[in-house]
C-alpha positions, 0 to 999 in steps of 0.5 A: 848386736848379734851377727846373723845369716841369711839364706835366700835364691839370690845374694847381696853385694859388697861395695869395694874401694871408693875412688876417682870416676872419670868419663862417666856413663850410665850402665844397666844391669839385666835386672834393670839396675843402672849406675854411673860408672867409669867408661875406662873400666867396663871392659876389665868389669866385664872381664871380672864377672866371665871370670868369677861366673866360670869359677862359680860354674866349675864349684858347682859343676863339683857338686857344691852349694855356692855362697856369698860374703857380704862384708863392708870392705872400704876404709870410711869412718874408722873401718879399715880395708885390710882389717876387713879384708882379714875378716872376709877371709876368716868368715869364708874358712869358717863357713866353709869348714862349717858346711864342709869344704868339699859341699860349699864354696864361698865367693869372698868379695874381699880376695885380691884376685877379684879386685879391679885394677886401676885404669888410665883415669884412676882407681875403681869407685864404688859404682864400679864395683856395683856394677861388677857384683851385681852382675854377678849375683843376677847371673846370665839369666837375671834370677840369681842361678849361681847362688845357693845362699848368702852371708851376712857379716855381723860384730860376731864375726869381726870379734872373732876374727880379730880374737876379741873377748867381751872383756874391755873390747875397745882397750884390745882395739886400741892394742890391735890398732897399735900391733897394726901400725908397727908393720902397716904405716898405711893404717895411720891414715885411720884416726885410732879413735874411729877405728876402736869405735867402729870395730866396738860398735859398729862393725857388721852390715847393719851399719853399711850404706852398701849393704843397705843398697845390696838389700834392695838389689836382691829384692829386685832380682828376687821379684822373678823368683819369689816362689823359690826364696827360702828364709831362715835366721840364726843368732850366734852368741 
């Protein structure tokens, strides 16, 4: 598989770290997308949304096009959050450099500043993050006015960020796991074989259930702006 990019008037979202949810409550976004979320997180979610919208407004006021990075982040099935966060950082730097940092600003959902802090009942769940990112991507008017494009991460993005070459990918990933394990004991909670297989064979939005949900969110919001959608697809070796 190859990585691909797509740009359109509205973007996609990315799931955050999974966690326990207490006091579930159904909350809907302006576009009518509803989530069963932890009521303890509603205030901090709205605070994050307001902060992110203000940052987007500032970047756009500076004359920049704004984009969103769609990337699987959660530690699941061999995937590891800290690796994914490193990849999202690399993608942000490369895309901004490609178009020019003075002209483009990428919203990276893997940055620590956008994480939801623990509340009284524990960590934020995927649904809590989905509510936050859906509100961000819909914008105040519900039709995605704050974004010009979205970047879908694919295998090439992971391989570039991890500095992998096209020979003995799995052997390189075994070595990458060992290198990280020497300084990061948390990675040992991820099975080494599953880690190797995930980053060799599956690391991309194509194998992310969250990204499939994100596509449906984007499609729903785009119903409001169908005439303004622009698509393109590029393959990168």
